[in-house]
Backbone as a printed PyTorch tensor [residue, N CA C, xyz], in Angstrom:
tensor([[[-28.5760, -34.5270, -23.1920],
         [-28.4630, -35.1420, -24.2710],
         [-28.5910, -36.5290, -23.5700]],

        [[-29.7610, -37.9860, -23.7020],
         [-29.4330, -38.5100, -22.8020],
         [-28.9730, -40.2470, -24.1420]],

        [[-28.1520, -40.8880, -23.5320],
         [-27.4280, -41.9230, -24.2870],
         [-28.2060, -42.5010, -24.3510]],

        [[-28.4140, -43.1390, -25.9330],
         [-29.7260, -43.9240, -26.2120],
         [-29.0050, -45.7860, -25.8750]],

        [[-30.0680, -46.6010, -25.5230],
         [-29.5170, -48.0880, -25.0220],
         [-29.2360, -48.4680, -26.6390]],

        [[-29.0840, -48.3200, -27.9140],
         [-28.9160, -48.6740, -28.9560],
         [-27.2960, -48.8760, -28.2590]],

        [[-27.0600, -47.2280, -28.1030],
         [-25.4020, -47.4010, -28.3330],
         [-24.8130, -47.8640, -27.1710]],

        [[-25.4950, -48.0050, -25.5820],
         [-25.0020, -48.6900, -24.4870],
         [-24.9350, -50.5150, -25.1080]],

        [[-25.8330, -50.5710, -26.0220],
         [-25.7610, -52.4360, -26.2010],
         [-24.6220, -52.3870, -27.2830]],

        [[-24.0560, -51.7000, -27.9970],
         [-23.2480, -52.0840, -29.3370],
         [-21.9520, -51.8920, -28.7680]],

        [[-21.9120, -50.9290, -27.2440],
         [-20.0310, -50.7100, -26.1930],
         [-20.2260, -52.1060, -25.4440]],

        [[-21.2450, -52.7130, -24.9580],
         [-21.6470, -53.7970, -24.1600],
         [-21.1090, -54.8810, -25.4260]],

        [[-21.9950, -55.0950, -26.0220],
         [-21.1910, -55.8000, -26.7840],
         [-20.0960, -56.4310, -27.6060]],

        [[-19.1910, -54.5260, -28.0250],
         [-17.8700, -54.5140, -27.9900],
         [-17.3220, -55.6770, -27.1920]],

        [[-17.3190, -55.1200, -25.5930],
         [-16.6670, -55.5770, -24.5250],
         [-17.2330, -57.1680, -23.8170]],

        [[-18.6190, -57.5100, -25.2990],
         [-18.4940, -58.9790, -24.6300],
         [-18.0330, -60.2560, -24.6990]],

        [[-16.2210, -59.7800, -24.4040],
         [-14.9070, -60.7640, -24.4270],
         [-14.3880, -60.9900, -23.3190]],

        [[-15.6540, -59.9140, -21.9520],
         [-14.5780, -59.8230, -20.9790],
         [-15.6090, -60.2130, -20.2390]],

        [[-15.5910, -60.8850, -19.3810],
         [-16.1260, -61.4720, -18.0440],
         [-16.5170, -60.4710, -17.1400]],

        [[-17.3450, -60.1330, -16.3900],
         [-17.8990, -59.1080, -15.8030],
         [-18.4590, -57.9820, -15.8490]],

        [[-18.3580, -58.3000, -17.4050],
         [-18.7570, -56.0110, -17.2470],
         [-20.2070, -56.2690, -16.8110]],

        [[-20.4070, -55.2420, -16.3780],
         [-21.7160, -54.5060, -16.1250],
         [-22.2390, -52.8460, -15.8400]],

        [[-23.2920, -52.5040, -16.1360],
         [-23.8350, -51.2060, -16.1040],
         [-25.1930, -50.8940, -15.3920]],

        [[-24.4180, -49.3810, -15.2570],
         [-25.6250, -49.1850, -14.2100],
         [-26.0620, -47.6050, -14.8410]],

        [[-28.1080, -47.3980, -14.8360],
         [-27.8300, -46.4590, -15.6610],
         [-28.4950, -45.5230, -14.0820]],

        [[-28.1830, -43.8630, -14.9580],
         [-28.1200, -42.5430, -14.2580],
         [-28.3320, -41.6180, -14.7810]],

        [[-29.1250, -40.9750, -14.3160],
         [-29.7900, -40.0010, -15.1840],
         [-29.7610, -40.2120, -16.8030]],

        [[-29.8420, -40.8310, -17.1520],
         [-30.3300, -40.9040, -18.8660],
         [-28.9370, -41.1600, -18.8950]],

        [[-27.4920, -41.7410, -18.9830],
         [-26.2380, -41.9840, -18.6930],
         [-26.0070, -43.5910, -18.2670]],

        [[-25.3280, -43.7410, -18.2910],
         [-24.5250, -45.8850, -18.0990],
         [-23.6120, -45.6490, -17.5140]],

        [[-22.6120, -45.9330, -16.2510],
         [-21.8470, -46.0470, -15.5290],
         [-21.8950, -47.8790, -16.1080]],

        [[-20.4100, -48.3860, -16.8060],
         [-19.8040, -49.5320, -17.5270],
         [-18.3950, -49.5780, -15.7070]],

        [[-18.7820, -50.6830, -15.3340],
         [-18.4520, -51.8670, -14.5080],
         [-17.3560, -52.4280, -14.6210]],

        [[-15.7620, -52.8330, -14.6130],
         [-15.4310, -54.0790, -15.2610],
         [-14.6950, -55.0250, -14.2740]],

        [[-15.2360, -56.0030, -13.7280],
         [-14.9250, -56.3560, -12.4440],
         [-15.4580, -55.5920, -11.0810]],

        [[-15.8920, -54.6510, -10.7500],
         [-16.8930, -54.6010, -10.1940],
         [-16.7110, -53.0820,  -9.7720]],

        [[-15.4170, -52.7430, -10.7530],
         [-14.3150, -51.2520, -10.7020],
         [-15.1800, -50.4490, -11.6610]],

        [[-15.5160, -49.3430, -11.6200],
         [-16.3620, -48.3600, -12.2940],
         [-15.0750, -48.1180, -13.7370]],

        [[-15.1030, -48.6130, -14.7990],
         [-14.0420, -48.3750, -15.3980],
         [-14.1980, -46.7470, -16.5800]],

        [[-15.6020, -46.1420, -16.5200],
         [-16.0750, -45.0560, -17.5640],
         [-17.6050, -45.5480, -17.1750]],

        [[-17.9060, -44.7310, -18.4520],
         [-18.9190, -45.2160, -19.2800],
         [-19.9000, -45.1090, -20.2500]],

        [[-20.8370, -43.9870, -20.5950],
         [-21.6470, -43.5080, -21.5170],
         [-22.2230, -42.9200, -21.1280]],

        [[-21.4610, -41.9580, -21.9670],
         [-22.1750, -40.3360, -21.7750],
         [-22.2090, -39.6320, -23.1070]],

        [[-23.2380, -38.9770, -23.2330],
         [-23.9010, -38.5370, -24.8220],
         [-23.4970, -39.6900, -25.6260]],

        [[-23.9290, -40.9760, -26.0660],
         [-23.4360, -41.2280, -26.8470],
         [-22.2290, -41.5500, -27.8990]],

        [[-21.0880, -41.3810, -26.0320],
         [-19.4820, -41.2530, -26.2550],
         [-19.4120, -42.1730, -25.3030]],

        [[-17.9590, -42.8610, -25.3040],
         [-17.3820, -43.9330, -24.5720],
         [-16.4200, -43.4560, -23.8800]],

        [[-16.4670, -43.0880, -22.9650],
         [-15.0940, -42.0070, -22.2200],
         [-14.8330, -43.0360, -20.4210]],

        [[-13.3940, -42.8600, -20.2040],
         [-13.5270, -43.8200, -19.2940],
         [-12.1360, -43.1390, -18.7150]],

        [[-11.9550, -43.4590, -17.5820],
         [-11.1090, -42.7060, -16.8810],
         [ -9.6770, -43.1700, -17.5970]],

        [[ -9.1230, -41.3070, -17.0080],
         [ -7.6040, -41.3930, -17.0750],
         [ -6.8470, -42.0160, -16.5140]],

        [[ -6.9130, -42.8410, -16.6050],
         [ -5.0470, -44.3620, -15.7620],
         [ -4.2220, -44.2490, -16.4460]],

        [[ -3.0020, -44.1800, -15.7140],
         [ -1.5110, -44.5780, -16.6730],
         [ -2.0920, -45.2930, -17.5750]],

        [[ -2.8250, -46.1670, -17.7020],
         [ -2.5950, -47.6590, -18.7070],
         [ -3.6060, -46.8430, -19.5470]],

        [[ -4.2770, -46.5490, -19.2950],
         [ -5.0930, -45.6790, -20.5720],
         [ -5.0400, -44.5940, -21.4040]],

        [[ -4.0730, -44.0920, -20.8310],
         [ -3.6110, -42.5440, -21.4690],
         [ -2.3960, -43.3140, -21.9450]],

        [[ -2.1600, -43.9120, -21.8220],
         [ -0.7750, -44.9560, -22.5820],
         [ -1.0600, -45.7140, -24.0710]],

        [[ -2.6540, -45.9640, -23.6810],
         [ -3.2780, -46.8720, -25.1060],
         [ -3.4260, -46.2690, -25.6410]],

        [[ -3.7150, -44.4670, -25.1810],
         [ -4.2580, -43.5830, -26.1200],
         [ -4.1870, -42.4680, -26.0400]],

        [[ -2.6190, -42.7340, -26.0780],
         [ -1.9150, -40.6730, -25.7100],
         [ -2.8140, -39.5080, -26.9070]],

        [[ -3.0180, -39.6410, -28.2160],
         [ -4.1370, -38.8330, -28.6030],
         [ -5.1510, -38.7110, -28.0100]],

        [[ -5.6370, -39.4900, -27.1610],
         [ -7.5220, -39.2100, -26.5670],
         [ -7.6120, -37.9830, -26.0860]],

        [[ -8.7680, -37.5860, -26.3230],
         [ -9.0820, -36.0560, -26.2090],
         [ -9.7330, -36.4050, -24.8500]],

        [[ -9.5340, -35.4890, -23.5630],
         [ -9.9500, -35.4490, -22.1390],
         [-11.3720, -34.5430, -22.8530]],

        [[-12.9370, -34.9190, -22.1960],
         [-14.2550, -34.7000, -22.4410],
         [-14.7630, -35.0980, -21.2150]],

        [[-14.8550, -33.5510, -20.8040],
         [-15.9710, -33.9800, -19.8760],
         [-17.5800, -34.7660, -20.4540]],

        [[-17.5040, -35.4940, -18.6600],
         [-19.3720, -36.4870, -18.6030],
         [-20.5090, -35.4410, -18.7440]],

        [[-20.3700, -34.7040, -17.7580],
         [-20.9550, -33.8110, -18.1750],
         [-20.6260, -32.9830, -17.2370]],

        [[-21.2350, -31.7580, -16.6050],
         [-20.6620, -30.3090, -16.8230],
         [-20.6770, -30.7150, -15.1670]],

        [[-19.6950, -30.0420, -14.5670],
         [-18.9920, -30.4760, -12.9310],
         [-18.2870, -31.4080, -12.5940]],

        [[-18.2070, -32.0450, -13.2360],
         [-17.2580, -33.9760, -13.7780],
         [-15.8300, -33.3140, -13.9050]],

        [[-15.2670, -34.5980, -13.5760],
         [-13.4930, -34.4900, -13.6810],
         [-14.2450, -35.1910, -16.0320]],

        [[-12.9920, -34.4630, -16.1360],
         [-12.8670, -35.3470, -17.4800],
         [-12.3000, -36.7120, -17.5920]],

        [[-12.5210, -37.0750, -18.6300],
         [-12.0650, -38.5100, -19.6310],
         [-12.0150, -38.8530, -20.4610]],

        [[-11.1260, -39.7450, -21.1020],
         [-10.7370, -40.0820, -22.1970],
         [-11.6100, -40.6060, -22.6140]],

        [[-11.9080, -39.8320, -24.1330],
         [-12.7030, -40.6530, -24.8950],
         [-12.0940, -41.8790, -25.4610]],

        [[-13.0950, -43.0070, -25.9580],
         [-12.4180, -43.7940, -26.3280],
         [-12.9150, -44.1430, -27.6820]],

        [[-12.2550, -43.6730, -29.1340],
         [-12.4480, -44.0100, -30.1430],
         [-12.9210, -45.1180, -30.9420]],

        [[-11.4850, -46.1600, -30.2530],
         [-11.7600, -47.3820, -30.7260],
         [-12.6890, -48.3720, -30.7680]],

        [[-14.2810, -47.7050, -30.3410],
         [-15.0340, -48.7620, -29.8590],
         [-15.3790, -49.9470, -30.9230]],

        [[-14.4680, -49.9000, -32.1240],
         [-15.0620, -51.2130, -33.1190],
         [-14.3470, -52.0910, -33.1360]],

        [[-13.2900, -51.4660, -32.0300],
         [-11.3890, -52.8670, -32.6790],
         [-11.8610, -53.5840, -30.6210]],

        [[-12.3410, -55.0900, -30.8590],
         [-12.9620, -55.4980, -29.4290],
         [-11.3170, -55.4400, -29.0300]],

        [[-10.3110, -56.5610, -29.9660],
         [ -9.3330, -57.0460, -29.2500],
         [ -8.3040, -55.0440, -28.2030]],

        [[ -9.0670, -54.1470, -29.4740],
         [ -8.4860, -53.6380, -28.5160],
         [ -8.6730, -52.8040, -27.2500]],

        [[-10.0050, -52.8240, -27.0730],
         [-11.0110, -52.9090, -25.4600],
         [-10.7640, -53.4610, -24.6270]],

        [[-10.5990, -55.1070, -25.2210],
         [-10.5540, -55.7720, -24.0750],
         [ -9.2930, -55.3550, -23.9810]],

        [[ -8.2530, -55.3280, -24.0580],
         [ -6.6200, -54.9820, -23.9230],
         [ -6.8150, -53.5590, -22.7120]],

        [[ -7.3760, -52.5740, -22.9660],
         [ -7.7400, -51.4530, -22.8800],
         [ -8.2370, -51.9620, -20.9700]],

        [[ -9.0030, -52.6440, -20.9470],
         [-10.0610, -52.7550, -19.6610],
         [ -9.6090, -53.9780, -18.4450]],

        [[ -8.6210, -54.9090, -19.5390],
         [ -7.6020, -55.8030, -18.6510],
         [ -6.3900, -54.6840, -17.9970]],

        [[ -5.8530, -54.1920, -18.7840],
         [ -4.8260, -52.6840, -18.8300],
         [ -5.2870, -51.9300, -17.3070]],

        [[ -6.1780, -51.4570, -17.9170],
         [ -6.9910, -51.0090, -16.5860],
         [ -7.1200, -50.7300, -15.2180]],

        [[ -8.0430, -51.6140, -14.9980],
         [ -8.2510, -52.4740, -13.6610],
         [ -7.5100, -52.4250, -12.9790]],

        [[ -6.3160, -52.9100, -12.3950],
         [ -5.2630, -53.3010, -11.1170],
         [ -5.0340, -51.4300, -11.1580]],

        [[ -5.3440, -50.3720, -11.8110],
         [ -5.3680, -48.9790, -11.8470],
         [ -6.1060, -48.4990, -11.0220]],

        [[ -7.6780, -48.8320, -11.0120],
         [ -8.8100, -48.3360, -10.5270],
         [ -9.1610, -48.4170,  -8.9480]],

        [[ -9.5780, -47.6620,  -8.4280],
         [-10.0930, -47.9860,  -6.7980],
         [-11.3890, -49.2390,  -6.9850]],

        [[-11.1610, -49.5150,  -5.6930],
         [-12.0080, -51.0300,  -5.7030],
         [-12.8050, -50.0380,  -5.0830]],

        [[-14.6260, -50.4660,  -5.0190],
         [-15.4630, -49.5260,  -5.0770],
         [-16.4870, -50.1370,  -3.4610]],

        [[-16.3190, -48.7350,  -2.5330],
         [-16.3000, -48.6050,  -1.2290],
         [-17.6960, -48.9980,  -0.9240]],

        [[-17.7860, -50.2740,   0.1230],
         [-18.9100, -50.6690,   0.3170],
         [-20.2370, -50.0030,   0.9650]],

        [[-21.6470, -49.8030,   0.2320],
         [-22.2740, -48.5080,   1.4160],
         [-23.0800, -48.6460,   2.8080]]])
């Protein structure tokens, strides 16, 4: 099942207080970038983030879910209605995420 653009737009609006948020469409799903680093994505209308230490600390009860078959598990963000939480989450995750390699 592909993610809807409506859900993508909702998540992007919730992340609107952050600078340098971008996304890339990939096979019906969306990869979300913050300041040029992949933080997670929208998969089957679920906002999933990489399970870095900061994300686990802020969401200790979050479920690990597979974005798609064969992928590494990611954390399900259930607080998508809380803009301040999302801002803190991404800001704290940023330094723990790898820098994208140039192609």
